VEXDREN-2710 file (C-alpha; in Angstrom, 1 decimal):
% VEXDREN-2710
k/r/px/py/pz
1/MET/-9.9/-8.8/-5.2
2/ASN/-12.6/-6.1/-3.6
3/GLU/-13.8/-7.5/-0.6
4/THR/-16.7/-5.2/0.0
5/ALA/-20.4/-4.9/-2.0
6/ARG/-21.0/-1.9/-3.6
7/LYS/-21.9/-0.4/-6.7
8/VAL/-20.3/0.0/-9.8
9/VAL/-21.5/2.5/-13.0
10/LEU/-21.6/0.8/-16.7
11/PRO/-20.5/3.8/-19.3
12/LYS/-23.0/1.6/-21.6
13/CYS/-25.2/-1.3/-21.1
14/VAL/-26.4/-3.4/-23.8
15/LEU/-29.3/-5.8/-23.1
16/THR/-28.9/-9.2/-24.2
17/ARG/-30.9/-12.3/-24.0
18/VAL/-29.6/-16.4/-24.7
19/ALA/-30.3/-16.7/-28.3
20/ASP/-30.0/-20.1/-30.5
21/PRO/-26.7/-20.5/-32.2
22/CYS/-28.1/-20.9/-35.2
23/SER/-29.8/-17.5/-35.7
24/SER/-28.8/-14.8/-37.3
25/THR/-28.7/-12.0/-35.2
26/ALA/-26.6/-14.6/-32.7
27/HIS/-23.3/-13.9/-31.4
28/PRO/-20.8/-16.2/-29.0
29/VAL/-19.5/-15.2/-25.7
30/CYS/-16.7/-16.5/-24.3
31/ILE/-16.2/-16.3/-20.6
32/ALA/-13.6/-19.0/-19.9
33/GLU/-12.3/-22.0/-22.8
34/ARG/-15.1/-24.6/-23.8
35/ALA/-17.7/-22.0/-21.9
36/CYS/-19.2/-20.4/-24.9
37/TYR/-22.8/-19.7/-24.8
38/TRP/-24.4/-17.2/-27.8
39/THR/-26.6/-14.0/-27.7
40/GLN/-28.6/-11.7/-29.0
41/SER/-29.5/-8.2/-28.4
42/VAL/-33.3/-7.1/-26.9
43/ILE/-34.7/-5.2/-29.5
44/HIS/-36.8/-1.9/-27.9
45/PRO/-38.4/0.6/-30.3
46/ASP/-36.3/3.2/-30.6
47/LYS/-37.2/6.4/-28.3
48/ARG/-35.1/8.7/-30.8
49/ALA/-36.5/7.6/-34.0
50/ARG/-39.3/7.7/-36.1
51/ILE/-40.3/7.8/-39.7
52/ASP/-43.5/8.3/-40.8
53/GLY/-44.8/8.0/-36.6
54/ARG/-43.3/5.1/-36.8
55/ALA/-40.9/3.9/-34.4
56/ILE/-37.7/2.4/-35.6
57/TRP/-36.8/-0.4/-34.0
58/SER/-32.8/-0.6/-32.4
59/SER/-30.8/-2.6/-29.5
60/SER/-32.0/-1.9/-26.0
61/THR/-29.1/0.2/-24.4
62/LEU/-29.3/1.7/-21.6
63/ARG/-25.9/4.3/-20.6
64/MET/-24.6/5.2/-17.4
65/PHE/-26.4/2.0/-15.3
66/PRO/-25.3/1.5/-12.0
67/VAL/-24.9/-2.1/-10.9
68/VAL/-24.4/-4.0/-7.6
69/LEU/-21.6/-6.1/-7.4
70/GLN/-21.5/-9.2/-4.1
71/PRO/-17.7/-9.1/-2.5
72/GLN/-15.4/-11.0/-4.8
73/GLY/-16.6/-9.0/-7.8
74/THR/-20.3/-10.9/-8.8
75/PRO/-23.2/-9.5/-9.4
76/TRP/-25.7/-9.7/-7.4
77/ASP/-28.5/-11.0/-9.6
78/GLU/-31.6/-10.3/-7.9
79/ALA/-31.2/-6.4/-7.2
80/ASN/-29.5/-6.0/-10.5
81/LEU/-33.0/-7.5/-12.4
82/TRP/-34.9/-4.6/-10.3
83/LEU/-33.0/-1.8/-11.5
84/PHE/-33.1/-3.6/-15.0
85/ASP/-36.8/-3.4/-15.0
86/MET/-36.9/0.3/-13.3
87/ALA/-34.8/1.4/-16.1
88/GLU/-36.9/-0.1/-18.4
89/SER/-40.1/0.7/-17.3
90/ARG/-40.0/4.4/-18.1
91/PRO/-39.3/6.2/-21.2
92/VAL/-36.3/8.2/-20.5
93/PRO/-35.1/7.0/-16.9
94/ASN/-33.7/8.7/-13.8
95/MET/-30.3/7.1/-13.8
96/VAL/-29.3/9.5/-11.0
97/THR/-32.0/8.2/-9.2
98/LEU/-31.3/4.4/-9.9
99/SER/-27.9/5.1/-8.9
100/SER/-28.7/5.9/-5.7
101/ILE/-30.8/3.0/-5.3
102/ALA/-28.0/0.7/-6.2
103/ASP/-26.2/2.3/-3.4
104/ASP/-28.9/1.9/-0.7
105/LEU/-28.9/-1.8/-2.2
106/ALA/-25.2/-2.5/-2.0
107/ALA/-25.0/-1.3/1.6
108/TYR/-27.6/-3.8/2.4
109/CYS/-25.6/-5.9/0.9
110/ARG/-22.7/-5.4/2.9
111/PHE/-24.8/-5.7/5.9
112/ILE/-26.3/-9.3/5.1
113/VAL/-22.6/-10.5/4.5
114/LEU/-21.6/-8.9/7.9
115/GLU/-23.6/-10.3/9.5
116/SER/-23.9/-14.0/8.1
117/ILE/-27.9/-13.5/7.2
118/ASP/-29.4/-15.5/4.9
119/TRP/-31.3/-12.7/2.9
120/LEU/-34.2/-14.8/1.2
121/ASP/-34.6/-16.6/4.8
122/PHE/-37.9/-15.5/7.2
123/PRO/-38.0/-17.5/10.1
124/ALA/-41.0/-17.9/12.3
125/HIS/-39.5/-15.5/14.9
126/LYS/-40.0/-12.0/13.2
127/LEU/-36.7/-10.8/15.1
128/PHE/-34.8/-12.9/13.3
129/ARG/-35.9/-12.4/9.7
130/PRO/-33.3/-10.0/7.5
131/THR/-36.1/-7.1/7.3
132/TYR/-36.3/-6.9/11.2
133/ARG/-33.1/-7.4/11.7
134/TYR/-31.9/-4.6/9.3
135/LEU/-33.5/-2.2/10.8
136/GLY/-32.6/-2.9/14.3
137/PHE/-29.0/-2.2/12.6
138/LEU/-30.3/1.4/10.5
139/LYS/-31.2/1.8/14.5
140/GLN/-28.0/1.7/15.9
141/GLN/-26.3/3.3/13.1
142/VAL/-28.6/6.4/13.4
143/ALA/-28.0/6.2/17.4
144/GLY/-23.7/6.1/17.0
145/ALA/-24.1/9.2/14.7
146/HIS/-22.7/7.0/11.9
147/ILE/-25.6/7.8/9.3
148/SER/-28.5/10.2/9.8
149/PRO/-32.0/9.2/10.4
150/GLY/-33.5/10.1/7.1
151/THR/-30.4/8.3/5.4
152/ALA/-31.7/5.4/7.6
153/LYS/-35.1/5.9/6.5
154/ARG/-34.1/5.8/3.2
155/ARG/-32.2/2.7/2.9
156/MET/-35.2/0.8/4.4
157/ASN/-38.0/2.2/2.3
158/VAL/-35.1/0.9/-0.6
159/VAL/-35.0/-3.0/1.5
160/VAL/-38.8/-2.3/1.9
161/ARG/-39.4/-1.5/-2.1
162/PHE/-37.0/-4.4/-3.1
163/TYR/-39.0/-7.5/-1.5
164/ARG/-42.1/-5.9/-2.4
165/TRP/-41.0/-6.1/-6.3
166/LEU/-39.8/-9.4/-5.8
167/ILE/-42.6/-11.0/-4.5
168/GLN/-45.3/-8.9/-6.7
169/CYS/-43.4/-10.8/-9.6
170/ASP/-43.0/-14.2/-8.1
171/LEU/-39.5/-14.0/-8.0
172/PHE/-39.5/-14.6/-4.4
173/VAL/-42.1/-16.3/-1.7
174/PRO/-41.2/-15.5/1.7
175/ALA/-42.1/-19.1/4.5
176/ASN/-43.5/-15.7/6.8
177/LYS/-44.0/-12.3/6.6
178/PRO/-41.7/-10.1/5.8
179/TRP/-43.2/-7.2/7.5
180/LYS/-46.5/-6.2/9.2
181/GLU/-48.7/-4.0/6.6
182/GLY/-51.2/-1.7/7.0
183/GLU/-53.0/1.4/5.5
184/THR/-53.1/5.3/6.2
185/LEU/-53.9/8.9/4.8
186/VAL/-51.4/11.0/4.0
187/PHE/-52.8/14.8/3.0
188/ALA/-51.3/17.2/0.9
189/THR/-52.1/20.1/-0.6
190/ARG/-52.6/20.9/-4.4
191/ASP/-52.1/24.0/-6.5
192/TYR/-53.5/27.1/-4.1
193/GLY/-54.0/25.2/-1.1
194/GLN/-56.6/22.5/-2.1
195/PRO/-56.5/19.6/0.7
196/ILE/-56.3/16.2/-0.6
197/ALA/-55.7/12.8/0.6
198/HIS/-53.8/9.8/-0.4
199/ARG/-54.1/6.2/0.5
200/VAL/-51.1/5.0/1.4
201/LYS/-49.5/1.8/2.2
202/THR/-47.5/1.4/5.2
203/THR/-45.1/-1.7/7.3
204/ASP/-44.0/-1.5/11.1
205/LEU/-40.4/-1.1/9.5
206/ARG/-40.7/2.7/10.8
207/ILE/-37.6/4.9/11.2
208/SER/-38.7/8.1/12.7
209/VAL/-37.1/11.3/11.6
210/PRO/-37.8/14.0/14.1
211/PRO/-38.5/17.4/12.6
212/GLN/-36.4/20.4/13.4
213/ASP/-38.0/23.5/13.8
214/ASP/-35.7/26.1/14.9
215/PRO/-36.9/29.5/14.2
216/TYR/-33.5/30.8/15.1
217/ASP/-31.6/28.4/12.7
218/GLY/-32.4/31.0/9.2
219/TYR/-33.5/28.1/7.0
220/ILE/-36.5/27.9/4.9
221/GLN/-37.6/24.6/3.9
222/ASP/-38.2/23.9/0.3
223/GLY/-37.3/20.3/-1.2
224/GLY/-34.7/20.4/1.7
225/LYS/-33.2/23.4/4.4
226/LEU/-32.2/26.6/2.2
227/ARG/-30.6/29.3/3.8
228/PRO/-31.4/32.3/2.4
229/LEU/-28.2/34.6/2.1
230/THR/-28.4/38.1/3.5
231/PHE/-27.8/41.2/1.1
232/GLU/-24.4/41.5/2.8
233/GLU/-23.5/37.9/2.0
234/GLN/-24.7/38.8/-1.2
235/GLY/-22.6/41.3/-1.7
236/TRP/-19.4/38.8/-0.5
237/LEU/-20.2/36.4/-2.9
238/ILE/-20.7/38.9/-6.1
239/GLY/-17.3/40.6/-4.7
240/ALA/-15.5/37.1/-4.6
241/LEU/-16.8/35.7/-8.0
242/ASP/-15.6/39.7/-9.3
243/VAL/-12.1/39.1/-8.0
244/LEU/-11.5/35.8/-8.9
245/GLY/-13.1/36.6/-12.4
246/ASN/-14.1/33.2/-13.8
247/THR/-16.8/34.0/-16.4
248/GLU/-18.7/31.1/-16.1
249/MET/-18.5/30.5/-12.4
250/THR/-20.2/34.5/-12.4
251/LEU/-22.8/33.7/-14.6
252/ILE/-23.8/30.5/-13.2
253/HIS/-24.2/32.4/-9.7
254/LEU/-26.3/35.4/-11.3
255/PHE/-28.5/33.2/-13.0
256/SER/-29.4/31.1/-10.2
257/LEU/-29.9/34.3/-8.3
258/LEU/-31.9/36.6/-10.7
259/THR/-34.2/33.8/-11.5
260/GLY/-34.4/31.2/-8.6
261/ALA/-33.2/28.5/-11.1
262/ARG/-32.1/25.4/-9.5
263/ILE/-27.9/23.9/-10.2
264/GLN/-29.6/21.4/-12.8
265/THR/-31.8/24.3/-14.6
266/VAL/-29.3/26.5/-14.8
267/LEU/-25.9/24.1/-16.3
268/THR/-28.7/22.0/-18.9
269/THR/-30.1/25.7/-20.4
270/ARG/-29.2/25.3/-24.5
271/VAL/-27.1/28.0/-26.6
272/LYS/-30.3/28.1/-28.8
273/SER/-32.8/29.5/-25.5
274/VAL/-30.7/32.6/-25.1
275/VAL/-29.9/33.3/-28.9
276/ALA/-33.2/34.5/-30.0
277/SER/-33.7/37.9/-31.5
278/ASN/-37.4/37.6/-30.8
279/CYS/-37.7/38.4/-26.9
280/GLY/-39.9/41.7/-26.5
281/THR/-38.8/44.8/-25.0
282/GLY/-39.7/44.6/-22.0
283/SER/-37.4/44.9/-18.7
284/HIS/-37.8/40.9/-18.2
285/VAL/-37.3/38.5/-21.0
286/ALA/-38.9/35.3/-20.4
287/LEU/-37.1/31.8/-20.8
288/GLY/-38.9/28.5/-21.3
289/ALA/-37.5/25.9/-18.9
290/GLY/-38.4/22.2/-19.2
291/PRO/-38.4/18.8/-21.7
292/GLN/-39.4/20.7/-24.3
293/TYR/-36.7/22.9/-24.1
294/GLY/-33.8/20.2/-23.5
295/THR/-33.8/22.1/-20.1
296/ASP/-34.2/19.4/-17.3
297/THR/-36.3/21.0/-14.2
298/LYS/-37.4/18.8/-10.8
299/TYR/-40.1/17.0/-12.0
300/ASN/-40.0/17.2/-15.8
301/LYS/-42.0/20.7/-15.3
302/LYS/-42.5/23.3/-17.3
303/LEU/-41.2/27.0/-16.3
304/MET/-40.6/30.3/-17.3
305/LEU/-38.0/32.1/-15.6
306/TYR/-38.0/35.9/-15.8
307/LEU/-34.9/37.1/-17.1
308/PRO/-33.5/41.1/-16.3
309/ARG/-33.0/42.1/-19.7
310/TRP/-29.5/43.6/-19.0
311/PHE/-28.5/39.5/-17.7
312/TYR/-30.4/38.1/-20.7
313/GLU/-28.4/40.5/-22.9
314/THR/-24.8/39.4/-21.7
315/LEU/-25.9/35.5/-21.8
316/GLN/-26.2/36.4/-25.3
317/THR/-22.5/38.2/-25.5
318/TYR/-21.0/35.0/-23.8
319/ALA/-22.9/32.5/-25.9
320/GLN/-21.5/34.5/-29.4
321/SER/-18.2/35.2/-27.7
322/GLN/-14.7/33.2/-28.9
323/ARG/-14.4/31.7/-25.2
324/ALA/-17.6/29.7/-25.7
325/GLN/-17.2/28.9/-29.5
326/VAL/-13.5/27.5/-28.4
327/ARG/-15.4/25.4/-25.4
328/ARG/-18.3/24.4/-28.2
329/ARG/-16.1/23.3/-30.7
330/ARG/-14.3/20.5/-28.5
331/VAL/-17.7/18.9/-27.7
332/ALA/-18.9/16.1/-30.2
333/GLY/-21.2/17.8/-32.5
334/GLY/-19.4/21.0/-33.1
335/ASP/-20.5/24.4/-32.6
336/THR/-24.3/24.4/-32.6
337/GLU/-26.8/26.4/-30.9
338/SER/-28.1/23.0/-29.2
339/GLN/-25.1/22.3/-26.9
340/TYR/-25.1/23.9/-23.4
341/LEU/-24.6/27.4/-22.9
342/PHE/-22.0/26.5/-20.0
343/LEU/-19.0/24.1/-20.6
344/SER/-15.7/23.2/-18.8
345/VAL/-12.6/24.2/-21.0
346/ARG/-12.9/20.8/-22.1
347/GLY/-15.9/20.4/-23.8
348/LEU/-17.3/18.6/-20.7
349/PRO/-20.6/19.4/-19.9
350/MET/-21.2/20.5/-16.0
351/TYR/-24.6/18.7/-15.5
352/ALA/-25.9/16.0/-18.0
353/ALA/-29.2/16.4/-18.7
354/LYS/-31.5/13.1/-18.1
355/ASN/-31.9/12.7/-21.9
356/ASP/-28.4/13.1/-23.0
357/VAL/-27.6/10.9/-20.2
358/GLU/-29.2/8.2/-21.8
359/PHE/-28.2/8.6/-25.4
360/SER/-25.4/9.8/-25.7
361/GLU/-23.4/7.8/-28.1
362/THR/-20.1/9.3/-27.1
363/GLN/-20.6/8.4/-23.3
364/ASN/-17.8/6.8/-21.3
365/ARG/-17.8/7.9/-17.9
366/HIS/-18.4/6.1/-14.9
367/HIS/-20.2/9.0/-13.1
368/THR/-22.8/11.1/-14.2
369/LYS/-21.9/15.3/-14.5
370/CYS/-24.2/17.3/-11.9
371/GLY/-22.5/20.1/-11.1
372/GLN/-19.9/18.3/-9.5
373/ALA/-17.4/20.9/-10.9
374/VAL/-19.4/24.2/-9.9
375/ARG/-19.2/22.6/-6.4
376/GLN/-15.9/22.2/-6.7
377/TYR/-15.1/25.7/-7.3
378/MET/-17.2/27.0/-4.3
379/ARG/-15.7/24.9/-1.7
380/ASP/-11.8/25.3/-3.3
381/TYR/-11.8/29.8/-4.3
382/ILE/-15.7/31.1/-3.4
383/ILE/-16.2/29.9/0.2
384/PRO/-11.8/30.1/1.5
385/TYR/-12.0/34.1/0.2
386/VAL/-14.7/35.2/1.7
387/GLN/-13.9/33.3/4.9
388/GLN/-10.1/35.3/4.5
389/LYS/-11.8/38.2/3.6
390/HIS/-15.0/39.4/5.6
391/ASN/-16.5/36.2/7.7
392/ALA/-14.8/33.2/9.2
393/SER/-17.9/31.0/9.4
394/PHE/-19.3/32.1/6.2
395/ARG/-21.0/28.7/4.2
396/TYR/-23.0/28.4/1.3
397/ARG/-24.7/25.9/-0.7
398/PHE/-25.9/26.4/-4.6
399/HIS/-29.3/25.6/-3.8
400/ASP/-29.4/28.3/-1.5
401/LEU/-29.1/30.9/-3.9
402/ARG/-33.1/29.6/-4.7
403/ALA/-34.4/30.8/-1.3
404/THR/-31.7/34.2/-1.6
405/TYR/-34.1/34.8/-4.9
406/GLY/-37.4/34.0/-2.9
407/MET/-36.4/36.2/-0.4
408/ASN/-35.1/38.9/-2.7
409/LEU/-38.8/38.7/-4.8
410/VAL/-40.1/39.4/-1.1
411/ASP/-38.8/41.7/0.1
412/ALA/-39.1/43.7/-3.2
413/LEU/-43.0/43.4/-3.0
414/SER/-43.8/43.4/0.9
415/PRO/-43.6/47.6/0.5
416/LEU/-46.3/47.2/-2.3
417/VAL/-48.6/45.4/-0.6
418/ASP/-48.1/48.0/2.8
419/LYS/-49.0/50.8/0.2
420/GLY/-52.1/48.7/-1.2
421/GLU/-50.9/48.5/-4.6
422/ILE/-51.1/45.1/-4.6
423/THR/-53.0/42.3/-2.0
424/TYR/-51.5/39.9/0.0
425/THR/-52.7/36.8/-2.2
426/ARG/-51.6/38.6/-5.2
427/MET/-47.6/38.7/-3.9
428/LEU/-48.3/35.1/-3.3
429/ASP/-49.6/34.1/-6.2
430/ILE/-46.3/35.7/-7.9
431/VAL/-43.6/34.9/-5.8
432/ARG/-45.2/31.1/-6.6
433/ALA/-45.2/31.8/-10.2
434/ARG/-41.7/33.3/-10.2
435/MET/-40.5/30.2/-8.2
436/GLY/-42.5/27.4/-9.4
437/HIS/-43.8/25.9/-6.5
438/ALA/-46.4/22.9/-6.3
439/SER/-47.9/23.8/-3.0
440/ILE/-48.5/27.1/-2.1
441/LYS/-47.8/26.3/1.4
442/THR/-43.8/26.5/0.6
443/THR/-44.6/29.8/-0.9
444/GLU/-45.9/30.8/2.4
445/CYS/-42.6/30.2/4.3
446/TYR/-41.2/32.6/2.0
447/LEU/-44.1/35.4/2.6
448/GLN/-44.4/34.0/6.5
449/PHE/-39.6/34.0/7.1
450/ARG/-39.0/37.3/8.0
451/GLN/-41.7/38.3/9.9
452/ARG/-41.4/35.0/11.7
453/GLN/-38.0/35.7/12.2
454/ARG/-38.4/39.3/13.4
455/LEU/-41.6/38.0/16.2
456/VAL/-39.4/35.0/17.8
457/ARG/-36.4/37.4/18.5
458/GLU/-38.8/40.2/19.9
459/ALA/-40.5/38.3/22.1
460/CYS/-37.1/36.4/23.4
461/ASP/-35.5/39.5/23.7
462/ASN/-38.3/40.7/26.0
463/TRP/-38.8/38.3/28.3
464/GLU/-34.5/37.9/28.5
465/GLU/-34.7/41.2/29.5
466/LYS/-37.2/40.7/32.4
467/LEU/-34.7/37.3/33.5
468/GLN/-32.2/39.9/33.2
469/GLU/-33.4/42.3/35.2
470/LEU/-34.3/39.6/37.9
471/ALA/-31.2/38.0/38.3
472/ARG/-30.1/41.8/39.2
473/LYS/-32.4/42.4/41.7
474/SER/-32.2/38.6/42.9
475/ASN/-28.1/39.7/43.5
476/GLY/-28.6/42.9/44.8
477/THR/-26.9/44.5/41.8
END
């Protein structure tokens, strides 16, 4: 028996409710001898099927649904109700996000069990309330380097959201306030730099995440810290892929390097996207990405990816190859153009699109496919090869390929700006469109990266030389 609170993932979860035994749709559920009750499925409009514009009603089923279990394996009712509510409130719930929230709820459950805390008891003394005790615990975890400040902040925010939902749904009325609430203005930037202010609620359950702005670290802030690979490192990477000879991994890496596409976009690209005959005659082919194309993108944005024609034709050749066809025939549904372009040797997806996670009738896995096979291949083969062949300290993440594409694009356009053939603003707009940035400030990080690195190093070299000269004089050398 597992004695630790944890999260488990159910391949298929059909929502039911207690029913009258006389109902024609009711069926018995027996959990022990002489302990039976009757349930019936909760019926909702089917999100996939419509007839004459009207939805078909069917059983409400959630795929890959996370559940929080308390010690001894009993479900944590309130936490799971919140997860159900979040899943049901969205047309297509993101199970990866729900799974992350379930992990954080399980972490909170482990804390209250460890400290023998009644999580619904909010006494008069503020520091004895569960929320403030958890805040103190998380700060200790950060101080001891057991978790990062970002992880602590996320876990605290999930707990606040959980209690807030309980209170709003009248499922819980605390004897005393779980936190002190206020409001603040958060300033953001719209497209093309227009400032906008949002009024948001705040609490005193804050965990600060100190900014780490190191001009030497070689990173760009773009949905996380990304490290553009140098031109030399790109050569090492492509050379390793060529030697290792895995066709899919080579094409997947080149796809991101040549378009800046994230891993979920690359791995959920469909065969139909690359077999179209009407693709123009230019040097690049525009490839649509987004929910309407069956492709996952960040925030479900509609994007246009511009593939060099030679690479687009390479993808066409691969899609029509016997190697790819054999993999597609191993998938439920067979070899059709709606299948993923890249599949494992067993015909399994490398990344499950959001719609497929929700609607797959054959889903029987306890984890969501989100690029694990690609990352495992990087760790087991590509990185060790480059380290042994070229540089023992070489490391990269797949998302770094996106930053690499952005810097390659900037490096290609910068000479045109210097010659006066395009303006700085035009270059900014091109990079922003190709990268799909919502904020122009993110794009500016790419344009300023090279200059910032050069200026900082030149300035440091100058004063370091002066200090070295002073040290020599003081030592009489």
